[in-house]
C-alpha positions as CSV (number, residue, x, y, z in Angstrom):
1,M,167.0,78.7,5.8
2,T,169.7,81.3,4.4
3,A,169.6,84.5,5.8
4,V,167.6,85.8,3.0
5,T,165.8,89.5,3.1
6,I,162.6,89.3,1.5
7,T,159.8,91.9,1.6
8,D,156.9,92.5,-0.2
9,L,156.8,95.0,-3.4
10,D,154.2,97.5,-5.1
11,P,153.6,97.0,-8.3
12,F,153.4,100.2,-8.8
13,D,156.6,100.6,-7.6
14,L,158.4,99.3,-10.6
15,P,159.5,101.2,-13.9
16,D,156.6,102.7,-16.2
17,W,158.3,100.6,-19.0
18,L,157.2,97.3,-17.5
19,G,153.0,98.5,-18.7
20,G,153.7,100.1,-21.9
21,D,156.3,98.5,-24.1
22,D,157.0,94.7,-25.3
23,I,159.0,92.9,-22.7
24,M,161.0,90.0,-22.7
25,W,161.7,88.1,-19.7
26,E,165.5,86.0,-20.6
27,A,166.3,83.2,-18.0
28,D,169.7,83.7,-16.6
29,S,170.4,79.8,-16.7
30,G,168.0,76.8,-17.1
31,L,165.1,75.8,-15.5
32,R,166.9,72.3,-14.1
33,S,168.8,74.5,-12.1
34,G,166.3,74.2,-8.8
35,H,163.5,76.2,-7.2
36,L,164.8,79.9,-8.1
37,V,165.7,80.8,-11.6
38,P,167.3,84.4,-12.2
39,G,166.5,86.0,-15.0
40,A,166.3,90.0,-16.8
41,L,163.5,91.7,-18.4
42,R,164.3,94.0,-21.1
43,N,162.3,96.4,-23.7
44,H,163.8,96.5,-26.8
45,G,167.3,96.3,-25.3
46,R,166.9,99.7,-23.9
47,D,165.8,99.1,-20.6
48,R,167.1,96.2,-17.7
49,L,165.5,95.1,-14.5
50,A,166.6,91.8,-12.6
51,C,163.5,89.2,-12.0
52,A,163.7,85.7,-10.7
53,L,161.0,83.4,-10.3
54,M,160.9,81.3,-7.1
55,A,159.1,78.5,-6.5
56,V,158.1,78.3,-2.8
57,D,157.5,75.3,-1.8
58,E,160.8,73.9,-2.0
59,A,162.0,73.3,1.6
60,Y,164.7,70.2,1.3
61,P,167.4,71.2,2.9
62,A,165.3,73.6,4.4
63,P,162.2,75.7,3.7
64,V,162.9,78.6,1.1
65,V,160.8,81.0,2.5
66,P,159.3,82.1,5.6
67,D,155.3,80.4,6.1
68,D,154.0,83.8,5.8
69,V,155.5,84.2,2.4
70,R,154.9,80.7,1.4
71,S,151.1,81.3,2.3
72,R,150.5,84.7,0.9
73,A,152.1,83.2,-2.4
74,H,149.5,80.9,-2.4
75,Q,146.7,82.9,-1.3
76,A,147.7,85.5,-4.5
77,W,148.3,82.5,-6.8
78,H,144.7,81.4,-5.5
79,H,143.6,84.7,-6.7
80,G,145.0,85.2,-10.5
81,Q,147.7,87.2,-9.3
82,V,151.4,86.7,-8.1
83,L,153.7,87.7,-5.0
84,L,156.0,90.2,-5.7
85,V,159.0,90.7,-3.5
86,D,162.2,92.3,-3.3
87,R,164.8,89.1,-2.6
88,D,168.1,90.7,-1.6
89,R,167.3,94.0,-4.1
90,I,166.3,91.5,-6.7
91,L,162.2,91.5,-8.3
92,T,161.3,88.3,-7.2
93,L,158.4,86.5,-8.4
94,A,156.9,84.1,-5.6
95,V,155.3,81.2,-7.0
96,P,153.4,78.1,-5.7
97,G,155.6,74.9,-6.4
98,R,158.7,73.1,-6.0
99,R,160.5,73.7,-9.9
100,F,159.7,75.2,-13.0
101,D,157.8,74.4,-16.1
102,A,157.6,76.3,-19.2
103,E,153.9,76.7,-18.7
104,L,154.5,77.6,-15.0
105,V,156.9,80.5,-16.3
106,M,154.4,82.0,-19.1
107,E,151.9,81.8,-16.4
108,S,153.9,83.8,-13.9
109,L,155.4,86.4,-16.0
110,A,151.3,86.6,-17.4
111,R,150.4,87.8,-14.1
112,L,153.0,89.8,-13.8
113,A,152.3,91.5,-16.8
114,K,148.6,92.0,-15.8
115,A,150.1,93.3,-11.9
116,V,152.0,95.9,-14.0
117,G,149.4,97.3,-16.1
118,G,150.4,95.6,-19.1
119,S,149.0,93.1,-21.9
120,P,150.5,89.3,-21.7
121,D,150.2,89.8,-25.6
122,A,152.9,92.2,-25.7
123,W,155.4,89.9,-23.5
124,G,157.8,87.1,-24.4
125,V,159.6,84.6,-22.5
126,L,163.0,83.1,-23.4
127,L,163.8,79.9,-21.6
128,R,167.0,77.7,-20.6
129,I,166.9,74.1,-20.5
130,G,170.0,73.2,-18.5
131,T,171.5,73.8,-15.2
132,A,173.7,76.5,-15.9
133,R,174.5,79.4,-18.6
134,H,177.9,79.5,-20.3
């Protein structure tokens, strides 16, 4: 496992605009890029917040998160929530699984919308298919 700093985040510590505006999450790389999909949240172009999606069950060649983070991610998901972490100063959604597909991305961001007091109906997603952004 690489030396990455991961700490829990409270949704109430995130910017207020996430709960009140139409929000778009845009992937910076394709879903085929692996267990970590970097991206950003935006509201009509005024504000931007880096936000990555991380599949916590990827374990080859080494686990991507410590066992306690993986366990908390599964527990939150089981209860209809998503674990929010600060991964090297980037808001990251810790999600059970090894890879992302469109359905898992949408469900993860819907759970984030609810966590910040917003409506998933006001959120959109822009995905990339390949492995890199050119």
